[in-house]
C-alpha positions as a Markdown table, in Angstrom:
| # | Residue | x | y | z |
|---|---|---|---|---|
| 1 | Unk | 38.0 | -11.9 | -31.8 |
| 2 | Unk | 38.7 | -13.5 | -28.4 |
| 3 | Unk | 39.4 | -11.5 | -25.3 |
| 4 | Unk | 43.0 | -10.8 | -24.4 |
| 5 | Unk | 44.5 | -13.3 | -22.0 |
| 6 | Unk | 47.1 | -13.1 | -19.3 |
| 7 | Unk | 50.0 | -15.2 | -20.7 |
| 8 | Unk | 51.1 | -16.2 | -17.2 |
| 9 | Unk | 47.8 | -17.7 | -16.1 |
| 10 | Unk | 45.9 | -18.0 | -19.4 |
| 11 | Unk | 43.0 | -16.2 | -17.8 |
| 12 | Unk | 40.9 | -13.7 | -19.8 |
| 13 | Unk | 41.8 | -10.1 | -18.9 |
| 14 | Unk | 39.0 | -7.7 | -18.3 |
| 15 | Unk | 38.7 | -4.8 | -20.7 |
| 16 | Unk | 40.3 | -1.6 | -19.4 |
| 17 | Unk | 38.0 | 0.7 | -17.4 |
| 18 | Unk | 38.5 | 3.3 | -20.1 |
| 19 | Unk | 36.7 | 1.2 | -22.6 |
| 20 | Unk | 33.6 | 0.8 | -20.4 |
| 21 | Unk | 33.5 | 4.6 | -19.9 |
| 22 | Unk | 33.6 | 5.2 | -23.6 |
| 23 | Unk | 30.9 | 2.6 | -24.3 |
| 24 | Unk | 28.6 | 4.0 | -21.6 |
| 25 | Unk | 29.3 | 7.5 | -22.8 |
| 26 | Unk | 28.2 | 6.7 | -26.3 |
| 27 | Unk | 25.1 | 4.8 | -25.2 |
| 28 | Unk | 24.2 | 7.7 | -22.8 |
| 29 | Unk | 24.4 | 10.2 | -25.7 |
| 30 | Unk | 22.3 | 8.0 | -28.0 |
| 31 | Unk | 19.6 | 7.6 | -25.3 |
| 32 | Unk | 19.6 | 11.3 | -24.6 |
| 33 | Unk | 19.1 | 12.1 | -28.3 |
| 34 | Unk | 16.3 | 9.4 | -28.4 |
| 35 | Unk | 14.5 | 11.1 | -25.5 |
| 36 | Unk | 14.7 | 14.5 | -27.1 |
| 37 | Unk | 13.4 | 12.9 | -30.4 |
| 38 | Unk | 10.5 | 11.2 | -28.5 |
| 39 | Unk | 9.4 | 14.3 | -26.7 |
| 40 | Unk | 9.7 | 16.4 | -29.9 |
| 41 | Unk | 7.8 | 13.8 | -31.9 |
| 42 | Unk | 5.0 | 13.6 | -29.4 |
| 43 | Unk | 4.8 | 17.4 | -29.0 |
| 44 | Unk | 4.6 | 17.8 | -32.8 |
| 45 | Unk | 1.8 | 15.2 | -33.0 |
| 46 | Unk | 0.0 | 16.9 | -30.1 |
| 47 | Unk | 0.2 | 20.3 | -31.7 |
| 48 | Unk | -1.3 | 19.1 | -34.9 |
| 49 | Unk | -4.0 | 17.3 | -32.9 |
| 50 | Unk | -4.9 | 20.3 | -30.8 |
| 51 | Unk | -5.1 | 22.5 | -33.9 |
| 52 | Unk | -7.3 | 20.1 | -35.8 |
| 53 | Unk | -9.6 | 19.8 | -32.7 |
| 54 | Unk | -9.9 | 23.6 | -32.7 |
| 55 | Unk | -8.5 | 24.2 | -29.2 |
| 56 | Unk | -8.8 | 27.9 | -28.2 |
| 57 | Unk | -5.9 | 27.8 | -25.7 |
| 58 | Unk | -2.8 | 26.2 | -27.3 |
| 59 | Unk | -0.5 | 27.7 | -24.6 |
| 60 | Unk | -2.7 | 26.0 | -22.0 |
| 61 | Unk | -2.3 | 22.7 | -23.9 |
| 62 | Unk | 1.5 | 23.2 | -23.8 |
| 63 | Unk | 1.5 | 23.7 | -20.1 |
| 64 | Unk | -0.6 | 20.6 | -19.6 |
| 65 | Unk | 1.7 | 18.6 | -22.0 |
| 66 | Unk | 4.8 | 19.5 | -19.9 |
| 67 | Unk | 2.9 | 18.9 | -16.6 |
| 68 | Unk | 3.0 | 15.1 | -17.2 |
| 69 | Unk | 5.4 | 13.4 | -14.8 |
| 70 | Unk | 6.7 | 11.5 | -17.7 |
| 71 | Unk | 7.6 | 14.6 | -19.8 |
| 72 | Unk | 9.3 | 16.4 | -16.9 |
| 73 | Unk | 11.2 | 13.3 | -15.8 |
| 74 | Unk | 12.2 | 12.5 | -19.3 |
| 75 | Unk | 13.5 | 16.0 | -20.1 |
| 76 | Unk | 15.6 | 16.0 | -17.0 |
| 77 | Unk | 16.8 | 12.5 | -17.9 |
| 78 | Unk | 18.0 | 13.7 | -21.3 |
| 79 | Unk | 20.0 | 16.5 | -19.6 |
| 80 | Unk | 21.4 | 14.2 | -17.0 |
| 81 | Unk | 22.6 | 11.7 | -19.5 |
| 82 | Unk | 24.1 | 14.4 | -21.6 |
| 83 | Unk | 26.1 | 15.6 | -18.5 |
| 84 | Unk | 26.9 | 12.0 | -17.7 |
| 85 | Unk | 28.4 | 11.6 | -21.1 |
| 86 | Unk | 30.8 | 14.5 | -20.6 |
| 87 | Unk | 31.7 | 13.3 | -17.1 |
| 88 | Unk | 32.6 | 9.8 | -18.4 |
| 89 | Unk | 34.8 | 11.1 | -21.1 |
| 90 | Unk | 36.5 | 13.8 | -19.1 |
| 91 | Unk | 36.9 | 12.3 | -15.6 |
| 92 | Unk | 38.2 | 9.3 | -13.9 |
| 93 | Unk | 37.0 | 7.7 | -10.7 |
| 94 | Unk | 33.7 | 8.4 | -9.0 |
| 95 | Unk | 31.2 | 11.0 | -10.2 |
| 96 | Unk | 30.8 | 14.3 | -8.3 |
| 97 | Unk | 28.3 | 13.9 | -5.5 |
| 98 | Unk | 25.8 | 16.3 | -7.0 |
| 99 | Unk | 25.7 | 14.3 | -10.2 |
| 100 | Unk | 25.4 | 11.0 | -8.3 |
| 101 | Unk | 22.3 | 12.4 | -6.5 |
| 102 | Unk | 20.8 | 13.7 | -9.8 |
| 103 | Unk | 21.5 | 10.4 | -11.4 |
| 104 | Unk | 19.8 | 8.5 | -8.6 |
| 105 | Unk | 16.7 | 10.8 | -8.8 |
| 106 | Unk | 16.4 | 10.5 | -12.5 |
| 107 | Unk | 16.8 | 6.7 | -12.5 |
| 108 | Unk | 14.2 | 6.4 | -9.7 |
| 109 | Unk | 11.7 | 8.5 | -11.5 |
| 110 | Unk | 12.1 | 6.9 | -14.9 |
| 111 | Unk | 11.9 | 3.3 | -13.4 |
| 112 | Unk | 8.8 | 4.4 | -11.6 |
| 113 | Unk | 7.4 | 5.8 | -14.8 |
| 114 | Unk | 8.0 | 2.6 | -16.6 |
| 115 | Unk | 6.4 | 0.4 | -13.9 |
| 116 | Unk | 3.3 | 2.6 | -13.6 |
| 117 | Unk | 2.7 | 3.0 | -17.3 |
| 118 | Unk | 3.2 | -0.7 | -18.1 |
| 119 | Unk | 1.0 | -1.9 | -15.2 |
| 120 | Unk | -1.7 | 0.8 | -15.1 |
| 121 | Unk | -1.8 | 2.8 | -18.3 |
| 122 | Unk | -0.6 | 0.7 | -21.3 |
| 123 | Unk | -4.0 | -0.9 | -21.8 |
| 124 | Unk | -5.9 | 2.4 | -21.9 |
| 125 | Unk | -7.2 | 3.4 | -25.3 |
| 126 | Unk | -5.6 | 6.5 | -26.8 |
| 127 | Unk | -7.0 | 8.7 | -29.5 |
| 128 | Unk | -5.4 | 7.6 | -32.8 |
| 129 | Unk | -4.9 | 11.2 | -33.8 |
| 130 | Unk | -2.9 | 11.9 | -30.6 |
| 131 | Unk | -1.0 | 8.6 | -30.0 |
| 132 | Unk | 2.6 | 8.4 | -31.1 |
| 133 | Unk | 3.5 | 4.7 | -30.4 |
| 134 | Unk | 7.3 | 4.9 | -31.0 |
| 135 | Unk | 7.6 | 7.9 | -28.6 |
| 136 | Unk | 5.6 | 6.0 | -26.0 |
| 137 | Unk | 7.8 | 3.0 | -26.2 |
| 138 | Unk | 11.0 | 5.1 | -25.9 |
| 139 | Unk | 9.8 | 7.1 | -22.9 |
| 140 | Unk | 7.9 | 4.4 | -21.0 |
| 141 | Unk | 10.0 | 1.3 | -21.8 |
| 142 | Unk | 13.4 | 1.8 | -23.4 |
| 143 | Unk | 14.5 | 4.7 | -21.3 |
| 144 | Unk | 13.4 | 3.3 | -17.9 |
| 145 | Unk | 15.2 | 0.0 | -18.7 |
| 146 | Unk | 18.3 | 1.8 | -19.8 |
| 147 | Unk | 18.5 | 4.1 | -16.8 |
| 148 | Unk | 18.1 | 1.1 | -14.5 |
| 149 | Unk | 21.0 | -0.6 | -16.2 |
| 150 | Unk | 23.0 | 2.6 | -16.2 |
| 151 | Unk | 22.5 | 3.1 | -12.5 |
| 152 | Unk | 23.5 | -0.5 | -11.8 |
| 153 | Unk | 26.5 | -0.9 | -14.1 |
| 154 | Unk | 27.9 | 2.4 | -15.4 |
| 155 | Unk | 31.4 | 3.4 | -14.3 |
| 156 | Unk | 31.6 | 6.3 | -11.8 |
| 157 | Unk | 28.6 | 5.6 | -9.7 |
| 158 | Unk | 29.4 | 6.4 | -6.1 |
| 159 | Unk | 28.0 | 5.6 | -2.7 |
| 160 | Unk | 25.4 | 8.0 | -1.3 |
| 161 | Unk | 24.0 | 8.3 | 2.3 |
| 162 | Unk | 20.7 | 6.8 | 3.1 |
| 163 | Unk | 19.4 | 10.3 | 3.8 |
| 164 | Unk | 19.3 | 10.7 | 0.0 |
| 165 | Unk | 16.1 | 8.8 | -0.1 |
| 166 | Unk | 14.5 | 11.8 | 1.6 |
| 167 | Unk | 15.7 | 13.9 | -1.4 |
| 168 | Unk | 14.2 | 11.4 | -3.8 |
| 169 | Unk | 10.6 | 12.0 | -2.7 |
| 170 | Unk | 10.8 | 15.8 | -2.7 |
| 171 | Unk | 10.0 | 16.3 | -6.4 |
| 172 | Unk | 7.1 | 13.8 | -6.5 |
| 173 | Unk | 5.5 | 15.5 | -3.5 |
| 174 | Unk | 5.9 | 18.9 | -5.2 |
| 175 | Unk | 4.5 | 17.5 | -8.5 |
| 176 | Unk | 1.5 | 15.9 | -6.8 |
| 177 | Unk | 0.7 | 19.1 | -4.9 |
| 178 | Unk | 1.0 | 21.2 | -8.1 |
| 179 | Unk | -1.1 | 18.7 | -10.2 |
| 180 | Unk | -3.9 | 18.3 | -7.7 |
| 181 | Unk | -3.9 | 22.0 | -6.8 |
| 182 | Unk | -4.3 | 23.3 | -10.3 |
| 183 | Unk | -6.4 | 20.4 | -11.9 |
| 184 | Unk | -9.8 | 21.5 | -10.7 |
| 185 | Unk | -9.4 | 25.0 | -12.2 |
| 186 | Unk | -8.1 | 23.9 | -15.6 |
| 187 | Unk | -10.5 | 23.5 | -18.5 |
| 188 | Unk | -10.1 | 20.1 | -20.3 |
| 189 | Unk | -10.3 | 21.2 | -23.9 |
| 190 | Unk | -11.2 | 17.7 | -25.1 |
| 191 | Unk | -14.6 | 18.0 | -23.2 |
| 192 | Unk | -14.8 | 21.8 | -22.5 |
| 193 | Unk | -15.4 | 20.7 | -18.8 |
| 194 | Unk | -13.6 | 22.2 | -15.8 |
| 195 | Unk | -11.0 | 19.8 | -14.4 |
| 196 | Unk | -7.9 | 18.4 | -16.2 |
| 197 | Unk | -6.0 | 15.5 | -14.6 |
| 198 | Unk | -2.9 | 14.0 | -16.4 |
| 199 | Unk | -3.7 | 10.5 | -15.1 |
| 200 | Unk | -7.0 | 8.8 | -14.5 |
| 201 | Unk | -6.0 | 7.5 | -11.0 |
| 202 | Unk | -5.6 | 11.1 | -9.9 |
| 203 | Unk | -9.0 | 12.2 | -11.0 |
| 204 | Unk | -11.4 | 12.1 | -8.0 |
| 205 | Unk | -14.4 | 12.1 | -10.4 |
| 206 | Unk | -13.4 | 8.7 | -11.7 |
| 207 | Unk | -12.7 | 7.1 | -8.4 |
| 208 | Unk | -15.3 | 5.5 | -6.2 |
| 209 | Unk | -13.8 | 7.1 | -3.1 |
| 210 | Unk | -13.2 | 10.5 | -4.6 |
| 211 | Unk | -10.3 | 12.3 | -3.1 |
| 212 | Unk | -9.7 | 9.6 | -0.5 |
| 213 | Unk | -9.0 | 7.2 | -3.3 |
| 214 | Unk | -6.7 | 9.7 | -5.0 |
| 215 | Unk | -4.7 | 10.3 | -1.8 |
| 216 | Unk | -4.3 | 6.6 | -1.4 |
| 217 | Unk | -2.8 | 6.4 | -4.9 |
| 218 | Unk | -0.5 | 9.3 | -4.1 |
| 219 | Unk | 0.7 | 7.6 | -0.9 |
| 220 | Unk | 1.2 | 4.3 | -2.8 |
| 221 | Unk | 3.2 | 5.9 | -5.6 |
| 222 | Unk | 5.3 | 8.0 | -3.2 |
| 223 | Unk | 6.1 | 4.8 | -1.2 |
| 224 | Unk | 7.0 | 3.0 | -4.5 |
| 225 | Unk | 9.3 | 5.9 | -5.4 |
| 226 | Unk | 11.0 | 5.8 | -2.0 |
| 227 | Unk | 11.5 | 2.0 | -2.2 |
| 228 | Unk | 12.9 | 2.1 | -5.7 |
| 229 | Unk | 15.2 | 4.9 | -4.7 |
| 230 | Unk | 16.3 | 3.0 | -1.6 |
| 231 | Unk | 17.0 | -0.2 | -3.6 |
| 232 | Unk | 19.0 | 1.6 | -6.2 |
| 233 | Unk | 21.0 | 3.4 | -3.5 |
| 234 | Unk | 21.7 | 0.2 | -1.7 |
| 235 | Unk | 22.9 | -1.6 | -4.8 |
| 236 | Unk | 25.2 | 1.3 | -5.6 |
| 237 | Unk | 26.6 | 1.2 | -2.1 |
| 238 | Unk | 27.2 | -2.6 | -2.3 |
| 239 | Unk | 28.8 | -2.3 | -5.7 |
| 240 | Unk | 31.1 | 0.5 | -4.5 |
| 241 | Unk | 32.2 | -1.5 | -1.5 |
| 242 | Unk | 33.0 | -4.5 | -3.7 |
| 243 | Unk | 35.0 | -2.4 | -6.2 |
| 244 | Unk | 36.9 | -0.8 | -3.3 |
| 245 | Unk | 37.8 | -4.3 | -1.9 |
| 246 | Unk | 38.8 | -5.5 | -5.3 |
| 247 | Unk | 41.1 | -2.5 | -5.8 |
| 248 | Unk | 42.9 | -3.2 | -2.5 |
| 249 | Unk | 43.4 | -7.0 | -3.1 |
| 250 | Unk | 47.1 | -7.6 | -3.9 |
| 251 | Unk | 47.9 | -9.1 | -7.3 |
């Protein structure tokens, strides 16, 4: 079916804004459900693996599971998309400022997750008993791509101040502090050795430069997060300005 046309000018008429809100609301809900399914699927697989391995501290395994940056960011992303679905269906105009900030944070973290995984971690061999390929693809590829598109094109995105970039890096700093602070004191139940690090580039035992190398990675990743957040923020500001100008142009 062809798009409706303005009979006076024979120019295709853009679909009403309400249609875009409904479409993005549906997709947001689908992606949120997919995230929950992916986390649940990987957790179920991991629980079976830990039990078969004979781990003595399953609660400790669970804490480690939810200490991954990917799992924490993905869980918050699912909640954010769920809230975003409701806002798209119940509101008109720009999103509330608190949601706009949350949306920017989640999009930044998931895009970063996708980049880091696909550049640094995808080629790493995983234990066949632990790997859940479809879950990995959802959390490390599909969701980052969708959240990037959602941030760029979804209705309701509003302009935020450049100071928001400072907010973007707070959680990664807290996460890195938590991770590096607890890691040396946690037993890795796969080896029964002291020291559990969620990612190899954060393990000083695997790096030639020890903690200096780890801190370099932390600075690089924090800088990447800040840059990605800044770019997404700028794009949203430009888009908002263009939409405001379009709305004021006389017909």
